[in-house]
N, C-alpha and C positions, 0 to 999 in steps of 0.2 A: 393507413393503419388505424384500426379502431381504438378509441380511447379505452383504457382499462378502468374498471370500476374500483372503488375504494377497497372492496372485499378482495378483488383479484390482486391489487397492489399489496395488500396486507399479507395474503397467502404467498406471493412471490418473495416478499421481504423475509418472511419466515423461512422459506426454503433457502434463501440466500444466506441467512444467519446459520442455518444448520450445516449447509455445505462448507461454509467458511470455517466454522468451529471444528468440523471433522477434519478438514485439510490441515488446520493448524495443529491439532492434536497428533495427527499422523506424523507430521514433519518435526514438531517441536515439543511434544508432550506437554510439560508444564511451562515451557518458555525459557528455561535456563539450561545452558549447556556449558560444561567445564571443558576448556581447551588448554593447550600448552601455553597460550598467551594470557590465560585468565578466563573469567566468566564472559559468556556471550548471552545476552537476553533478547528475547523476541516477543513481540506483541502484534496484534492485528486489529483492524476495524474492517467492517464490511458495510456495503450500502447497495441496496437494489435501486438502480436508476431507472425509473419508469419511462422517461423520455427515450432512453437508449435501449430499454428492455434488456438490461444487463445487470448481472450481479458482479460488483467489484469487490476485490479483496486487497487491502493495503497492508502489507507486511513490513514491519520495522524491526531490524536486527541491529543491536548495538554491542560494541565491545569497548574496551578502554580507549582505543584509538580511532575507531571508525563507526560511522553510522550509515546503514544501508536501508533504503526504502524501495519497495517494489509494488507497483500497481498492476494487478492481474484481472482479467476477465475470467470469472470462475466457470462460465459456461463453455467458452472456447479454449480456455487455458492460455490465452494470448497475454504476453507481457506488454502492457500499455505504456509503462514508464518506469524509470529507475533513477535513483539518486545514490551516489556513493561519495561521502565526504568525511571530514574529520568529526570525531565525536564531540570535541570541545574546540570552540573557535577562540584562539588566543589573539589573533590579529586579523584584520580584513584580508591581507594578502595570504594568510594561512587558511582562510575559510573557503578558498576556491575548491569546488568539488572535482573529483576525478571524472565522475559521470553525472550528468544532469539532463534528463530528457523525458518528455511525455509525448508519445507518438512522434510526429515529425518536428516538434518544437524543442529547441535546446534552451537551457537556462544556465545562469552563472552563480546561483546561490540556492540554499535550502529554501529561503523565503520565496524565490521565484518558482521553485518546484511546487511548493504548496499552493501557489496561485493557480498553476496549470492543473493540478490534481483536483482542485476544488470543484470544477465543473463536472467531474465524474462522481465525486463523493457527496454531492448535494443535488437536490432537485431545484 
């Protein structure tokens, strides 16, 4: 694979930002949804990973009791990883997530999930 120029990376990063912003607005409008259980908030970050030539979209959705994070490939729509755990960690035993994986790697905490996601969200 031919290395991309700085200009190409800049342009692809801009496209990634635009695609991610549009996806978020379509799904979440301003990022706040009222539910029967209270407010749910959503936010996102995106990153164009030049090594993988992929636009990644990291969505975080929080309610009073749960925290969900999902890492998507914006080009292929593939879910690369997900985390579902408690919103507030009261004790180490209560902090075990229900779901914690990135591709074929499983994790036991939000911190471990963050370490696994870092290689996609940074160059």
